[in-house]
N, C-alpha and C positions, 0 to 999 in steps of 0.2 A: 580452707576446705580440707587441705591435706592434714592439718593439725587435728581437725575434728575426727577425721577417719582414723588417724593414729590413736587418738584418745578412745574412740569407740572400740577399736581392736583390743587395746590394753584392758578396757573395762570388761569386754567379753571374756578375755583370757582369765582375768582375775576372778570374775563371778563363776566361770565354768570350773575353775580349780576349786573354788570354795564349795561348789555343788558336789563335785566328785569326791573331794577329800573329807568333807564334813557332813553335809546334808544327805547325800545319797546313801551312805552306809546306814544311817538311822531309818530313812524311808524304806529301803530294801528290807531291813530287819523287821520293820512293822508289817510290811506286805507279806513277807515269808511266814511270819508267825501267824498272822490271820489266815493265810491260805492253808497252812498245815493244820490249824485248829478246825477249819471248815471240813477237813477230811473226816474228822471224828463225827461231825454232825451228819455228813453224807454217807458214812459207813463204807468208805473206800478211798483209794488214792486217786486224786485228780491229776492226770497226765495224759493228754490227748483223749480226753473223756474220762469218765469215772471207771475205776478198776475196783469193783466191789470186794470187800473182805469176806473171807469165810466166816459165817456167823458163829458166835460163841456157843458152845454146847449148852450152856445154862439157859439160853433162850428157848430151847426146845425140850428142856428137862421137865417141864410141867410144874416147876416150883412157883409158889405164890408169894414168896418173900420179896422184899424190895430189890435185893441184889440180883434176883433172877429176871427183873424187868428192864434193867439198864441196857442200852445198846452196846454192841461189841466194843471193847477197849474203854468203856466208860463205867464209872461207878459213882457213888454219892460224893466221893471226894474229888473226882475228876483229876486225879494226881498226874497221870500221864499227859492228859490234855493241857493242864495248867503249867506243866513244867517245861513246855517249849519256850525258849527264850533266845535272845540275841545280844551280842556284844559288839557294838560298832567300834571301829578303829580308824586310822588314817587311810582313807580310800579303800576300806575293806570292812566286811562284817562277818561275824561267825554266828551261825544259827546252831543251837544245841538243845538237847534234852538230857539232863543229868540224872534222870531216874535210872537205877541200876538195871532194870529189865527193859529199858527202851529199845536197845539195839536188837535184842532177841525177837521182840515183836516186830520191829521194822524190817528185819532181814530174814526172820525165821531160822529154825535150827533145832537141835536136840540138846537138852540139858539133863545132867544126872541129878536125881533127887533121892535123898536118904529117907527110908520109911521109918519114922519114929513112932513111939507109943502115942504121942500127942496127935500125930497125923492119923493113926488108926482110930482114935477116939473121934476125931473130926469126921472121918469117913463114915463111921457108924451113925453119927448124928445126921449127916447128909442123907444116908440111906433111909433112915426112919422118916426124915422130913419128906423126901421125894416119894417114898413108897406109901406114905400115909399110915404107917404103923406106929403103935405105941412103943416108946423106948423101954418100957417095963412090961413085958408080957404077963398075962395072968398066971396064977399059980398052976404049976404043972406043965406050963408051956416052955419050950426051949426056943431061945432066940434064933430067928431065921428058919425054924422048922415048922412053926404053926402060923396061923394068920393067913394072909393072902397067898394064893398060889403065885409062884414066880412068873407064870405066864401072864399074870395081870399086873405085874410090877413094871414100871417104866424102865427102859434099858439103861438110862442114866443112873437110876437108883442101884441097879445091879452092878454097874461099874464101880460105884462107891463101896458096895458090899465086897466086891472082889479085892479092892484095895485094902479094906479092913482085914480081910482074911489071908492075904498073900503071905507066903513064907519068905519072900524076897526082902532083903534089907536095903536094896537100892533099885530104883527104876529109872528108865530113860523116858523123859517126857518130850514129845514132839510138839514144838510151837510153830504153827503155820505162819507164813509170812503175811503180815498185815501192815504194809508200808504206809506210813503217814508223813514221812519226811524224805526229801530227795529232789532230784531234778524234775521239773515240771514245765511242760510247754506253756500251760496256762499262766503259771507264775511268771515265766519269762516275758509273756505278753504284757502282764500287769506292770512289770518293771520297765519294759521298753516304753509303754505309754506314759509312765510317770516321767521318765527321762526326757522324752520328746516335749511334754507339757512344760517342764522346767526350762528347757533350752529355749522354747518359744517365748517364755516370760523374759528371759535374759535378753533375747534379740529385740523384743518390743519395749524394753524398759528405757 
């Protein structure tokens, strides 16, 4: 009887160590990746309930192109979403997103942006698209002077026009915080439930 108890204890210790050192890092990585990707679908960070993101301006711009219809922080490529990954180690796991602009979206902040000729051309293109005006005005018309009254042009279109016409060579762009990774009470519960289930399996084996 004593020998069996000793064997059971050794087995429990051995299997628990294997759980903590090898299987748990992989399982936690998968749980975290899934949880953080769900934030993109829900449009906010889940921690003690949903904390909604500030909607992207393009969603209220009136644009009809495909890019204007994607939810905040999502695009046709889903680059930010799909770049969430994890690297399991010995009794640890690292969750990461290696997209260069991931941190600024996750934490918010201000970034300097140089105003280039290419950017101005893009701004004009967006202005015409959102304002519903032709890029090539009729003969005798001056760009931005004829056509629709500015009172009838969407605010978002006028912002693009302002960028196209600005004399500044550098702007400060404010990126609102739209956290999608970090500490989460709900994720902690998922991890705790997984650990308890695996421990019970070991005890009952």
